Z-matrix of the N, CA and C atoms (Angstrom, degrees):
N
C 1 1.466
C 2 1.525 1 110.18
N 3 1.321 2 118.94 1 133.68
C 4 1.465 3 120.18 2 177.81
C 5 1.518 4 110.95 3 -65.99
N 6 1.326 5 114.75 4 142.98
C 7 1.465 6 120.31 5 179.88
C 8 1.516 7 109.41 6 -85.45
N 9 1.324 8 115.88 7 121.10
C 10 1.469 9 120.53 8 -179.71
C 11 1.514 10 109.06 9 -96.28
N 12 1.314 11 116.28 10 119.73
C 13 1.456 12 121.51 11 179.36
C 14 1.521 13 110.42 12 -95.60
N 15 1.318 14 115.17 13 139.54
C 16 1.460 15 120.97 14 177.55
C 17 1.524 16 108.25 15 -109.15
N 18 1.307 17 116.75 16 116.75
C 19 1.463 18 121.31 17 -177.83
C 20 1.522 19 109.75 18 -106.35
N 21 1.320 20 115.70 19 140.21
C 22 1.468 21 120.98 20 -176.57
C 23 1.516 22 112.52 21 -72.81
N 24 1.336 23 117.66 22 -16.93
C 25 1.465 24 119.62 23 -179.94
C 26 1.518 25 111.70 24 -62.95
N 27 1.334 26 117.43 25 -19.16
C 28 1.468 27 119.47 26 178.16
C 29 1.518 28 111.87 27 -68.64
N 30 1.350 29 116.69 28 -16.19
C 31 1.463 30 120.69 29 -179.25
C 32 1.527 31 112.69 30 -90.53
N 33 1.330 32 117.55 31 -9.26
C 34 1.462 33 120.18 32 -167.65
C 35 1.524 34 112.37 33 -58.45
N 36 1.348 35 117.15 34 -47.02
C 37 1.459 36 119.74 35 -174.57
C 38 1.509 37 113.09 36 -61.14
N 39 1.325 38 116.97 37 -59.79
C 40 1.463 39 119.51 38 -176.82
C 41 1.518 40 112.40 39 -70.57
N 42 1.356 41 116.62 40 -31.20
C 43 1.460 42 119.39 41 -178.64
C 44 1.521 43 111.02 42 -66.19
N 45 1.323 44 116.56 43 -43.56
C 46 1.461 45 120.08 44 -179.78
C 47 1.521 46 111.27 45 -61.71
N 48 1.342 47 116.19 46 -46.10
C 49 1.463 48 120.07 47 -178.40
C 50 1.527 49 111.77 48 -66.34
N 51 1.337 50 116.11 49 -42.23
C 52 1.463 51 119.72 50 -177.95
C 53 1.518 52 111.61 51 -67.21
N 54 1.330 53 116.15 52 -45.08
C 55 1.464 54 119.93 53 -179.15
C 56 1.522 55 110.67 54 -66.25
N 57 1.326 56 116.76 55 -43.83
C 58 1.462 57 120.50 56 179.55
C 59 1.520 58 111.00 57 -61.23
N 60 1.335 59 116.93 58 -46.75
C 61 1.455 60 120.10 59 -178.33
C 62 1.514 61 112.79 60 -65.44
N 63 1.335 62 117.09 61 -46.97
C 64 1.464 63 120.64 62 -178.39
C 65 1.527 64 111.43 63 -65.81
N 66 1.318 65 116.75 64 -45.14
C 67 1.471 66 119.69 65 178.74
C 68 1.514 67 111.57 66 -63.35
N 69 1.319 68 116.27 67 -41.75
C 70 1.462 69 120.05 68 179.87
C 71 1.525 70 110.49 69 -63.65
N 72 1.340 71 116.09 70 -44.00
C 73 1.455 72 119.54 71 179.14
C 74 1.511 73 112.46 72 -62.64
N 75 1.329 74 116.49 73 -43.42
C 76 1.460 75 120.85 74 -178.74
C 77 1.521 76 111.45 75 -68.79
N 78 1.331 77 116.98 76 -49.16
C 79 1.464 78 120.48 77 -175.68
C 80 1.524 79 111.40 78 -67.86
N 81 1.319 80 117.13 79 -49.07
C 82 1.467 81 119.68 80 -175.14
C 83 1.522 82 111.65 81 -66.63
N 84 1.337 83 117.88 82 -42.24
C 85 1.461 84 119.76 83 -178.24
C 86 1.523 85 111.10 84 -72.75
N 87 1.322 86 117.84 85 -40.27
C 88 1.466 87 120.44 86 176.40
C 89 1.521 88 110.60 87 -62.73
N 90 1.329 89 116.62 88 -43.19
C 91 1.462 90 120.76 89 178.74
C 92 1.521 91 110.71 90 -63.04
N 93 1.336 92 115.80 91 -39.97
C 94 1.464 93 119.83 92 178.30
C 95 1.526 94 110.91 93 -61.66
N 96 1.327 95 116.45 94 -45.40
C 97 1.465 96 120.64 95 179.64
C 98 1.519 97 110.83 96 -63.23
N 99 1.334 98 116.62 97 -43.85
C 100 1.468 99 120.51 98 179.66
C 101 1.524 100 110.71 99 -62.67
N 102 1.323 101 116.76 100 -43.10
C 103 1.456 102 120.37 101 -179.60
C 104 1.510 103 112.89 102 -65.58
N 105 1.340 104 116.90 103 -43.60
C 106 1.457 105 120.45 104 179.38
C 107 1.523 106 110.39 105 -67.89
N 108 1.329 107 116.54 106 -41.21
C 109 1.463 108 120.16 107 -179.73
C 110 1.524 109 111.40 108 -63.73
N 111 1.339 110 117.26 109 -32.74
C 112 1.460 111 120.55 110 179.77
C 113 1.523 112 112.30 111 -64.75
N 114 1.344 113 116.20 112 -24.26
C 115 1.464 114 120.35 113 177.68
C 116 1.526 115 112.37 114 -80.74
N 117 1.350 116 115.77 115 -5.12
C 118 1.471 117 123.13 116 176.36
C 119 1.534 118 113.42 117 59.52
N 120 1.335 119 117.69 118 52.38
C 121 1.466 120 118.84 119 172.18
C 122 1.528 121 109.31 120 -85.78
N 123 1.323 122 116.99 121 -169.13
C 124 1.455 123 120.60 122 176.77
C 125 1.527 124 111.24 123 -76.92
N 126 1.325 125 115.30 124 164.22
C 127 1.469 126 119.93 125 -178.28
C 128 1.522 127 111.79 126 -62.49
N 129 1.319 128 117.80 127 -37.61
C 130 1.466 129 121.31 128 -179.65
C 131 1.527 130 110.96 129 -64.37
N 132 1.326 131 116.44 130 -36.35
C 133 1.466 132 119.58 131 179.11
C 134 1.528 133 111.04 132 -65.40
N 135 1.324 134 116.55 133 -39.62
C 136 1.463 135 120.66 134 178.63
C 137 1.524 136 110.48 135 -65.09
N 138 1.332 137 116.37 136 -45.35
C 139 1.462 138 120.37 137 179.72
C 140 1.520 139 111.19 138 -63.73
N 141 1.338 140 116.46 139 -39.72
C 142 1.458 141 120.49 140 177.80
C 143 1.525 142 110.87 141 -62.47
N 144 1.335 143 117.08 142 -43.56
C 145 1.457 144 121.00 143 179.35
C 146 1.526 145 111.26 144 -62.60
N 147 1.343 146 116.39 145 -41.25
C 148 1.463 147 120.36 146 179.82
C 149 1.529 148 111.25 147 -64.28
N 150 1.329 149 116.40 148 -45.02
C 151 1.465 150 120.54 149 -179.25
C 152 1.527 151 111.03 150 -66.13
N 153 1.326 152 115.42 151 -43.31
C 154 1.471 153 119.22 152 178.14
C 155 1.522 154 110.89 153 -62.96
N 156 1.334 155 116.59 154 -37.93
C 157 1.459 156 120.17 155 177.95
C 158 1.518 157 111.87 156 -63.16
N 159 1.321 158 116.96 157 -39.81
C 160 1.471 159 120.37 158 178.34
C 161 1.527 160 110.85 159 -64.35
N 162 1.330 161 116.41 160 -49.43
C 163 1.467 162 119.88 161 -177.48
C 164 1.528 163 111.45 162 -64.72
N 165 1.337 164 115.86 163 -48.73
C 166 1.461 165 119.63 164 -178.25
C 167 1.521 166 111.02 165 -64.16
N 168 1.332 167 116.42 166 -41.81
C 169 1.461 168 119.66 167 -179.06
C 170 1.516 169 112.70 168 -65.88
N 171 1.330 170 116.98 169 -42.11
C 172 1.460 171 120.34 170 179.51
C 173 1.526 172 111.09 171 -63.48
N 174 1.331 173 116.65 172 -43.72
C 175 1.462 174 120.15 173 179.27
C 176 1.521 175 111.52 174 -67.55
N 177 1.334 176 116.14 175 -37.29
C 178 1.459 177 119.70 176 178.18
C 179 1.525 178 111.34 177 -65.46
N 180 1.334 179 115.86 178 -42.80
C 181 1.463 180 119.72 179 177.41
C 182 1.525 181 110.88 180 -61.99
N 183 1.335 182 116.14 181 -43.38
C 184 1.463 183 120.10 182 -179.49
C 185 1.524 184 111.10 183 -63.32
N 186 1.336 185 116.02 184 -45.90
C 187 1.468 186 119.79 185 -178.83
C 188 1.526 187 111.13 186 -64.99
N 189 1.335 188 116.30 187 -45.11
C 190 1.453 189 119.72 188 -179.50
C 191 1.516 190 112.39 189 -63.09
N 192 1.327 191 116.40 190 -42.92
C 193 1.463 192 119.98 191 179.86
C 194 1.518 193 110.96 192 -67.65
N 195 1.344 194 116.42 193 -38.95
C 196 1.462 195 119.91 194 179.80
C 197 1.529 196 111.47 195 -63.09
N 198 1.324 197 115.95 196 -46.20
C 199 1.466 198 119.99 197 -179.87
C 200 1.523 199 110.90 198 -64.10
N 201 1.340 200 116.15 199 -44.22
C 202 1.458 201 120.34 200 -178.33
C 203 1.526 202 111.97 201 -63.96
N 204 1.327 203 115.98 202 -48.87
C 205 1.461 204 119.70 203 -177.48
C 206 1.527 205 110.67 204 -71.60
N 207 1.333 206 117.74 205 -30.13
C 208 1.466 207 120.24 206 175.73
C 209 1.527 208 110.63 207 -63.31
N 210 1.319 209 116.90 208 -38.38
C 211 1.463 210 120.40 209 177.57
C 212 1.527 211 110.33 210 -63.25
N 213 1.334 212 115.89 211 -40.64
C 214 1.458 213 119.96 212 176.82
C 215 1.527 214 110.82 213 -64.29
N 216 1.342 215 115.92 214 -42.10
C 217 1.462 216 119.90 215 179.74
C 218 1.526 217 111.18 216 -63.81
N 219 1.342 218 116.77 217 -39.88
C 220 1.464 219 120.32 218 178.50
C 221 1.524 220 111.01 219 -62.19
N 222 1.333 221 116.29 220 -40.91
C 223 1.462 222 120.71 221 178.87
C 224 1.524 223 111.07 222 -64.53
N 225 1.332 224 115.96 223 -43.11
C 226 1.462 225 120.10 224 178.53
C 227 1.528 226 111.01 225 -62.00
N 228 1.330 227 117.12 226 -44.06
C 229 1.462 228 120.72 227 -179.82
C 230 1.528 229 111.39 228 -63.02
N 231 1.332 230 116.08 229 -40.91
C 232 1.466 231 119.99 230 179.54
C 233 1.526 232 111.05 231 -64.81
N 234 1.327 233 116.46 232 -42.60
C 235 1.468 234 120.30 233 179.47
C 236 1.523 235 111.10 234 -65.51
N 237 1.336 236 116.73 235 -40.60
C 238 1.456 237 119.98 236 179.84
C 239 1.531 238 111.11 237 -67.67
N 240 1.328 239 116.54 238 -38.32
C 241 1.464 240 119.73 239 178.01
C 242 1.533 241 110.65 240 -64.58
N 243 1.331 242 115.53 241 -40.61
C 244 1.469 243 119.77 242 177.94
C 245 1.517 244 110.64 243 -64.81
N 246 1.317 245 116.33 244 -42.07
C 247 1.458 246 120.22 245 -179.22
C 248 1.528 247 110.96 246 -66.68
N 249 1.323 248 116.69 247 -38.05
C 250 1.462 249 120.60 248 178.15
C 251 1.526 250 111.19 249 -62.58
N 252 1.339 251 116.00 250 -41.12
C 253 1.466 252 120.35 251 178.73
C 254 1.523 253 110.96 252 -66.44
N 255 1.321 254 117.08 253 -40.56
C 256 1.464 255 120.56 254 179.08
C 257 1.521 256 111.54 255 -65.40
N 258 1.339 257 116.49 256 -37.18
C 259 1.464 258 119.66 257 177.32
C 260 1.532 259 111.03 258 -64.74
N 261 1.322 260 116.21 259 -35.66
C 262 1.464 261 120.01 260 -179.94
C 263 1.532 262 111.66 261 -74.72
N 264 1.330 263 117.18 262 -36.25
C 265 1.463 264 121.10 263 -174.64
C 266 1.528 265 113.43 264 -86.84
N 267 1.325 266 117.92 265 -34.23
C 268 1.476 267 119.77 266 -175.87
C 269 1.533 268 109.77 267 -147.03
N 270 1.321 269 117.39 268 71.60
C 271 1.470 270 120.19 269 -177.58
C 272 1.521 271 113.16 270 -62.80
N 273 1.336 272 117.31 271 -30.82
C 274 1.471 273 119.95 272 -179.19
C 275 1.531 274 111.04 273 -64.68
N 276 1.325 275 116.01 274 -42.71
C 277 1.458 276 119.86 275 179.22
C 278 1.522 277 110.94 276 -65.59
N 279 1.328 278 116.27 277 -37.69
C 280 1.463 279 119.97 278 178.84
C 281 1.526 280 111.07 279 -67.87
N 282 1.343 281 115.83 280 -36.47
C 283 1.469 282 119.20 281 175.63
C 284 1.518 283 110.36 282 -63.59
N 285 1.314 284 116.45 283 -42.17
C 286 1.464 285 120.58 284 179.44
C 287 1.528 286 110.89 285 -62.54
N 288 1.328 287 116.97 286 -36.54
C 289 1.468 288 120.11 287 177.04
C 290 1.522 289 111.35 288 -62.36
N 291 1.333 290 115.91 289 -43.70
C 292 1.462 291 119.57 290 178.80
C 293 1.518 292 111.63 291 -62.96
N 294 1.315 293 115.57 292 -45.29
C 295 1.469 294 119.61 293 179.57
C 296 1.526 295 110.32 294 -58.47
N 297 1.327 296 116.97 295 -44.43
C 298 1.466 297 121.11 296 -179.65
C 299 1.536 298 110.77 297 -63.37
N 300 1.324 299 116.43 298 -37.08
C 301 1.475 300 120.12 299 178.99
C 302 1.520 301 110.32 300 -63.68
N 303 1.335 302 116.56 301 -45.99
C 304 1.470 303 120.06 302 -178.26
C 305 1.528 304 111.32 303 -68.35
N 306 1.318 305 116.44 304 -36.96
C 307 1.469 306 119.79 305 177.11
C 308 1.528 307 110.21 306 -63.74
N 309 1.337 308 117.25 307 -40.24
C 310 1.462 309 120.55 308 179.22
C 311 1.523 310 112.42 309 -65.10
N 312 1.328 311 116.61 310 -19.70
C 313 1.453 312 121.20 311 178.62
C 314 1.524 313 113.02 312 -92.28
N 315 1.331 314 115.72 313 2.36
C 316 1.462 315 119.37 314 174.91
C 317 1.511 316 115.40 315 107.41
N 318 1.334 317 118.26 316 3.92
C 319 1.455 318 121.51 317 179.16
C 320 1.523 319 109.29 318 -85.99
N 321 1.314 320 117.14 319 141.70
C 322 1.464 321 120.26 320 179.12
C 323 1.522 322 109.61 321 -65.26
N 324 1.345 323 118.15 322 150.24
C 325 1.470 324 120.57 323 -178.17
C 326 1.527 325 113.64 324 -54.71
N 327 1.328 326 117.14 325 -41.17
C 328 1.461 327 120.26 326 -178.74
C 329 1.521 328 110.83 327 -65.16
N 330 1.320 329 115.86 328 -47.47
C 331 1.470 330 119.65 329 179.69
C 332 1.528 331 110.72 330 -67.79
N 333 1.337 332 117.15 331 -36.89
C 334 1.462 333 120.79 332 178.63
C 335 1.527 334 110.75 333 -60.51
N 336 1.336 335 116.40 334 -38.98
C 337 1.466 336 119.91 335 178.46
C 338 1.528 337 110.56 336 -66.07
N 339 1.335 338 116.29 337 -40.72
C 340 1.460 339 119.90 338 178.81
C 341 1.535 340 111.30 339 -64.80
N 342 1.319 341 115.82 340 -43.30
C 343 1.468 342 119.83 341 179.13
C 344 1.524 343 110.42 342 -62.75
N 345 1.332 344 116.62 343 -44.63
C 346 1.459 345 120.76 344 -179.87
C 347 1.525 346 111.07 345 -60.33
N 348 1.356 347 116.96 346 -42.72
C 349 1.465 348 120.53 347 -179.12
C 350 1.533 349 111.18 348 -65.69
N 351 1.337 350 116.89 349 -44.09
C 352 1.460 351 120.19 350 -176.90
C 353 1.531 352 111.73 351 -68.34
N 354 1.330 353 116.96 352 -43.36
C 355 1.455 354 119.62 353 -179.75
C 356 1.527 355 111.37 354 -68.86
N 357 1.332 356 117.02 355 -38.48
C 358 1.453 357 120.83 356 179.64
C 359 1.523 358 111.06 357 -66.40
N 360 1.319 359 116.32 358 -34.51
C 361 1.460 360 120.43 359 -179.19
C 362 1.525 361 111.26 360 -65.11
N 363 1.318 362 117.65 361 -33.36
C 364 1.461 363 120.49 362 -178.05
C 365 1.527 364 112.54 363 -87.53
N 366 1.334 365 116.80 364 -38.83
C 367 1.480 366 120.03 365 -178.52
C 368 1.524 367 108.70 366 -161.88
N 369 1.305 368 115.86 367 86.42
C 370 1.463 369 120.38 368 -174.74
C 371 1.525 370 111.85 369 -64.14
N 372 1.333 371 116.75 370 -49.90
C 373 1.460 372 119.75 371 -177.28
C 374 1.531 373 110.95 372 -65.53
N 375 1.324 374 117.03 373 -42.19
C 376 1.456 375 120.23 374 178.94
C 377 1.520 376 111.91 375 -63.17
N 378 1.325 377 116.44 376 -36.92
C 379 1.472 378 120.23 377 178.92
C 380 1.521 379 110.84 378 -65.86
N 381 1.313 380 117.02 379 -44.88
C 382 1.467 381 120.35 380 179.49
C 383 1.526 382 111.03 381 -69.21
N 384 1.318 383 116.65 382 -36.98
C 385 1.464 384 119.32 383 177.41
C 386 1.523 385 110.46 384 -60.69
N 387 1.314 386 116.72 385 -42.87
C 388 1.463 387 121.07 386 -177.36
C 389 1.528 388 111.88 387 -74.59
N 390 1.337 389 116.72 388 -52.21
C 391 1.463 390 120.13 389 -169.53
C 392 1.527 391 114.26 390 -90.03
N 393 1.316 392 117.86 391 -25.78
C 394 1.465 393 120.32 392 179.20
C 395 1.527 394 112.19 393 -98.20
N 396 1.329 395 116.40 394 -43.87
C 397 1.458 396 120.34 395 -176.33
C 398 1.523 397 113.53 396 -95.44
N 399 1.322 398 117.36 397 -17.66
C 400 1.464 399 120.37 398 -178.69
C 401 1.509 400 113.45 399 75.21
N 402 1.328 401 117.99 400 23.41
C 403 1.459 402 122.32 401 179.25
C 404 1.523 403 108.51 402 -96.92
N 405 1.331 404 116.48 403 116.36
C 406 1.455 405 122.33 404 179.44
C 407 1.530 406 109.64 405 -109.04
N 408 1.308 407 116.73 406 147.61
C 409 1.455 408 120.94 407 -178.86
C 410 1.528 409 111.33 408 -61.25
N 411 1.336 410 115.95 409 -36.70
C 412 1.460 411 119.94 410 -176.83
C 413 1.527 412 112.14 411 -70.63
N 414 1.343 413 116.56 412 -22.37
C 415 1.464 414 120.15 413 -178.84
C 416 1.527 415 112.84 414 -109.70
N 417 1.337 416 117.51 415 9.23
C 418 1.459 417 120.37 416 -179.92
C 419 1.520 418 110.41 417 -59.55
N 420 1.324 419 115.62 418 145.09
C 421 1.463 420 121.35 419 -179.36
C 422 1.524 421 110.32 420 -69.66
N 423 1.340 422 115.77 421 130.08
C 424 1.462 423 122.16 422 177.63
C 425 1.531 424 107.94 423 -130.34
N 426 1.335 425 117.93 424 89.71
C 427 1.475 426 121.87 425 -171.72
C 428 1.517 427 114.72 426 -57.78
N 429 1.328 428 117.86 427 -46.98
C 430 1.471 429 119.79 428 -177.09
C 431 1.517 430 110.87 429 -65.92
N 432 1.316 431 116.70 430 -43.34
C 433 1.460 432 120.20 431 178.10
C 434 1.518 433 111.34 432 -60.56
N 435 1.330 434 115.96 433 -43.71
C 436 1.463 435 120.33 434 179.89
C 437 1.523 436 111.46 435 -64.37
N 438 1.333 437 116.79 436 -40.62
C 439 1.465 438 120.71 437 -179.84
C 440 1.524 439 111.32 438 -64.88
N 441 1.319 440 116.92 439 -45.72
C 442 1.464 441 120.42 440 -179.64
C 443 1.530 442 111.41 441 -65.56
N 444 1.330 443 115.97 442 -40.80
C 445 1.459 444 119.64 443 -179.47
C 446 1.526 445 111.03 444 -64.97
N 447 1.329 446 116.97 445 -41.44
C 448 1.455 447 120.64 446 -179.76
C 449 1.524 448 111.54 447 -66.33
N 450 1.330 449 116.25 448 -43.21
C 451 1.459 450 120.21 449 178.66
C 452 1.524 451 111.03 450 -63.34
N 453 1.323 452 116.89 451 -41.98
C 454 1.458 453 120.87 452 179.99
C 455 1.527 454 111.14 453 -65.63
N 456 1.332 455 116.78 454 -44.01
C 457 1.465 456 120.53 455 -179.47
C 458 1.522 457 110.77 456 -63.92
N 459 1.332 458 116.63 457 -42.31
C 460 1.466 459 120.38 458 178.12
C 461 1.528 460 110.44 459 -61.82
N 462 1.316 461 116.66 460 -43.59
C 463 1.464 462 120.69 461 -178.42
C 464 1.521 463 111.47 462 -63.63
N 465 1.323 464 116.46 463 -38.99
C 466 1.466 465 120.06 464 178.25
C 467 1.532 466 110.18 465 -63.11
N 468 1.333 467 116.13 466 -44.70
C 469 1.457 468 119.36 467 179.05
C 470 1.514 469 112.97 468 -66.03
N 471 1.326 470 116.59 469 -37.45
C 472 1.470 471 120.58 470 -177.23
C 473 1.520 472 112.88 471 -79.49
N 474 1.326 473 117.35 472 -12.58
C 475 1.461 474 120.03 473 -176.14
C 476 1.523 475 112.40 474 -63.32
N 477 1.336 476 117.36 475 -39.05
C 478 1.468 477 120.24 476 -177.55
C 479 1.522 478 112.53 477 -59.06
N 480 1.336 479 120.30 478 -55.48
C 481 1.470 480 118.62 479 179.99
C 482 1.519 481 113.47 480 -62.45
N 483 1.330 482 117.60 481 -31.59
C 484 1.471 483 119.35 482 178.20
C 485 1.526 484 110.20 483 -66.83
N 486 1.326 485 117.16 484 -44.79
C 487 1.464 486 121.05 485 178.98
C 488 1.525 487 110.54 486 -63.61
N 489 1.325 488 116.88 487 -42.89
C 490 1.461 489 120.07 488 179.58
C 491 1.526 490 111.16 489 -65.47
N 492 1.323 491 116.36 490 -37.79
C 493 1.460 492 119.79 491 178.13
C 494 1.523 493 111.02 492 -64.34
N 495 1.327 494 116.87 493 -29.47
C 496 1.454 495 120.43 494 179.19
C 497 1.527 496 112.02 495 -79.31
N 498 1.342 497 116.34 496 -32.28
C 499 1.467 498 120.07 497 -173.91
C 500 1.524 499 114.41 498 -94.22
N 501 1.335 500 116.88 499 -28.88
C 502 1.472 501 120.66 500 -174.56
C 503 1.522 502 109.15 501 -112.36
N 504 1.282 503 116.94 502 133.86
C 505 1.464 504 121.57 503 -179.96
C 506 1.520 505 109.75 504 -129.57
N 507 1.333 506 114.83 505 162.00
C 508 1.460 507 119.99 506 175.71
C 509 1.514 508 113.32 507 80.45
N 510 1.328 509 117.08 508 -160.77
C 511 1.463 510 121.48 509 -174.91
C 512 1.527 511 114.72 510 -66.41
N 513 1.343 512 117.41 511 -14.70
C 514 1.465 513 120.14 512 179.67
C 515 1.526 514 112.11 513 -75.45
N 516 1.333 515 117.38 514 -20.09
C 517 1.458 516 120.45 515 -173.00
C 518 1.525 517 112.50 516 -60.88
N 519 1.332 518 117.00 517 -49.41
C 520 1.468 519 119.67 518 -175.27
C 521 1.526 520 112.73 519 -60.98
N 522 1.342 521 120.41 520 -51.67
C 523 1.469 522 118.47 521 178.60
C 524 1.522 523 113.33 522 -63.08
N 525 1.327 524 117.43 523 -33.90
C 526 1.466 525 119.84 524 177.98
C 527 1.518 526 110.72 525 -66.27
N 528 1.333 527 116.98 526 -44.06
C 529 1.463 528 121.57 527 178.32
C 530 1.529 529 110.31 528 -61.35
N 531 1.322 530 116.48 529 -48.62
C 532 1.467 531 120.21 530 -177.22
C 533 1.525 532 111.25 531 -62.00
N 534 1.333 533 116.65 532 -48.46
C 535 1.464 534 120.11 533 -178.09
C 536 1.528 535 111.37 534 -63.15
N 537 1.323 536 116.85 535 -45.15
C 538 1.462 537 120.61 536 -179.06
C 539 1.523 538 111.60 537 -65.01
N 540 1.327 539 115.93 538 -39.72
C 541 1.461 540 120.28 539 -179.89
C 542 1.518 541 111.19 540 -66.06
N 543 1.318 542 116.90 541 -43.69
C 544 1.458 543 120.44 542 179.92
C 545 1.529 544 111.05 543 -61.15
N 546 1.332 545 115.34 544 -44.53
C 547 1.467 546 119.56 545 -179.85
C 548 1.521 547 110.89 546 -62.91
N 549 1.331 548 116.71 547 -47.18
C 550 1.459 549 120.02 548 -177.78
C 551 1.532 550 111.36 549 -67.55
N 552 1.332 551 117.19 550 -37.28
C 553 1.463 552 119.84 551 176.61
C 554 1.527 553 111.17 552 -62.03
N 555 1.328 554 115.62 553 -40.64
C 556 1.464 555 119.35 554 178.02
C 557 1.528 556 111.00 555 -62.39
N 558 1.330 557 115.81 556 -41.38
C 559 1.463 558 120.09 557 178.68
C 560 1.527 559 110.71 558 -65.00
N 561 1.328 560 116.58 559 -46.18
C 562 1.468 561 120.61 560 179.39
C 563 1.524 562 111.40 561 -62.32
N 564 1.332 563 115.76 562 -46.17
C 565 1.458 564 119.29 563 -179.11
C 566 1.514 565 112.15 564 -63.85
N 567 1.330 566 116.66 565 -43.09
C 568 1.459 567 120.10 566 178.96
C 569 1.512 568 112.52 567 -66.27
N 570 1.329 569 116.84 568 -41.51
C 571 1.466 570 120.85 569 179.47
C 572 1.524 571 111.32 570 -64.64
N 573 1.335 572 115.97 571 -44.25
C 574 1.466 573 119.69 572 179.08
C 575 1.525 574 111.09 573 -63.23
N 576 1.323 575 116.27 574 -40.40
C 577 1.461 576 119.92 575 179.23
C 578 1.524 577 111.05 576 -64.51
N 579 1.332 578 116.80 577 -42.98
C 580 1.462 579 120.50 578 179.82
C 581 1.521 580 110.97 579 -64.29
N 582 1.327 581 116.46 580 -42.39
C 583 1.461 582 120.19 581 179.54
C 584 1.526 583 111.26 582 -62.61
N 585 1.329 584 115.47 583 -36.66
C 586 1.460 585 119.50 584 179.69
C 587 1.511 586 114.13 585 -86.92
N 588 1.335 587 117.97 586 -1.12
C 589 1.453 588 120.58 587 177.78
C 590 1.511 589 114.77 588 86.59
N 591 1.325 590 118.13 589 12.44
C 592 1.467 591 122.01 590 -179.68
C 593 1.533 592 109.42 591 -98.90
N 594 1.341 593 118.34 592 164.50
C 595 1.467 594 120.88 593 177.83
C 596 1.529 595 111.72 594 -61.03
N 597 1.323 596 117.24 595 131.06
C 598 1.456 597 121.31 596 -176.86
C 599 1.522 598 112.06 597 -64.69
N 600 1.333 599 116.52 598 -39.94
C 601 1.462 600 119.82 599 -177.61
C 602 1.523 601 110.99 600 -63.30
N 603 1.314 602 116.27 601 -41.93
C 604 1.472 603 120.15 602 179.21
C 605 1.519 604 111.03 603 -62.03
N 606 1.330 605 116.24 604 -44.86
C 607 1.464 606 120.10 605 179.52
C 608 1.510 607 112.14 606 -63.76
N 609 1.335 608 116.56 607 -38.85
C 610 1.465 609 120.08 608 -179.70
C 611 1.523 610 111.25 609 -68.44
N 612 1.334 611 116.97 610 -42.47
C 613 1.464 612 120.99 611 -176.24
C 614 1.520 613 111.61 612 -66.06
N 615 1.323 614 116.75 613 -45.04
C 616 1.466 615 118.16 614 -174.33
C 617 1.524 616 112.42 615 -67.24
N 618 1.328 617 117.79 616 -35.11
C 619 1.460 618 118.27 617 -179.16
C 620 1.531 619 111.44 618 -79.23
N 621 1.327 620 117.45 619 -35.61
C 622 1.469 621 119.14 620 178.20
C 623 1.521 622 111.29 621 -69.91
N 624 1.320 623 117.16 622 -33.54
C 625 1.465 624 120.10 623 179.16
C 626 1.527 625 110.58 624 -61.27
N 627 1.323 626 116.20 625 -50.68
C 628 1.468 627 119.16 626 -177.22
C 629 1.523 628 111.53 627 -71.19
N 630 1.321 629 117.54 628 -29.41
C 631 1.455 630 119.62 629 174.05
C 632 1.512 631 111.64 630 -65.47
N 633 1.334 632 115.85 631 -41.65
C 634 1.466 633 120.21 632 178.53
C 635 1.523 634 110.92 633 -64.93
N 636 1.331 635 116.51 634 -40.92
C 637 1.466 636 120.73 635 178.51
C 638 1.526 637 110.47 636 -60.24
N 639 1.317 638 116.33 637 -44.00
C 640 1.472 639 120.38 638 -179.15
C 641 1.524 640 111.25 639 -62.82
N 642 1.323 641 116.85 640 -43.54
C 643 1.470 642 119.57 641 -178.41
C 644 1.523 643 111.83 642 -69.11
N 645 1.321 644 117.94 643 -37.53
C 646 1.463 645 120.85 644 177.65
C 647 1.528 646 110.54 645 -64.07
N 648 1.313 647 116.48 646 -43.42
C 649 1.466 648 120.10 647 -178.87
C 650 1.526 649 111.86 648 -64.15
N 651 1.335 650 117.09 649 -44.12
C 652 1.462 651 118.60 650 -179.74
C 653 1.530 652 111.56 651 -70.95
N 654 1.323 653 116.47 652 -30.09
C 655 1.469 654 119.24 653 175.17
C 656 1.525 655 110.42 654 -63.31
N 657 1.331 656 116.00 655 -40.62
C 658 1.455 657 120.07 656 178.61
C 659 1.524 658 111.79 657 -65.74
N 660 1.329 659 115.51 658 -38.74
C 661 1.467 660 120.09 659 177.78
C 662 1.530 661 110.19 660 -63.68
N 663 1.329 662 116.39 661 -44.26
C 664 1.465 663 120.33 662 179.06
C 665 1.499 664 112.42 663 -62.30
N 666 1.330 665 117.29 664 -41.18
C 667 1.457 666 120.95 665 179.43
C 668 1.533 667 111.23 666 -66.87
N 669 1.333 668 115.76 667 -36.97
C 670 1.458 669 120.43 668 -178.96
C 671 1.524 670 111.49 669 -66.57
N 672 1.333 671 116.76 670 -50.95
C 673 1.464 672 119.78 671 -175.94
C 674 1.523 673 112.66 672 -83.73
N 675 1.337 674 115.62 673 -13.84
C 676 1.459 675 117.14 674 178.10
C 677 1.509 676 112.05 675 -93.48
N 678 1.355 677 117.06 676 -2.07
C 679 1.476 678 120.49 677 -178.43
C 680 1.523 679 109.64 678 -67.55
N 681 1.307 680 114.14 679 139.49
C 682 1.476 681 119.85 680 178.04
C 683 1.521 682 108.25 681 -105.13
N 684 1.312 683 117.39 682 122.66
C 685 1.453 684 122.37 683 -178.52
C 686 1.528 685 108.83 684 -93.81
């Protein structure tokens, strides 16, 4: 039976987007709630700020990811169109490029020519996209998918502070938000690190540290502008 290897690099694309979106949603919305609560407004104002932060953040993540990935998709399309034209106008030169690529990877010139001919015969553009341009189907830019995934991940992360802002009122809100956020950040950081093959403790510490910094800073801002002279 052939041995099937499972490599963690297959998780990189979705893991990065999911972790970034969830952490951003949790940290930014929790920090927003802590900062607003430090100014001592009414409970409805805090809940409104939390909900607005979730909606605005999710839409911002979606828009930013869509624009960014669309730019990548445009570049890929332009490169593929150029490569298609070159294959039509000068196939011999394109074959020579493939042969040179395979030779540079350690394949003998004779075998490299055979590989180039066989792969080109089945899918010339796909072969050049993969081996010359480095464009793989599994990593192709998908703007709408990226936008929806980012918005969803942000919303999941931001849901906790919004729910807590709705359920907890008064002076208990800030410590509850901070404690819950720190715990969840540690879980997210550790889980992401384990999935990617990195030490769980390192992943948990680095994300909780920056989350704590964000909440402390916004708390100070809230206290400063909420002070009554």
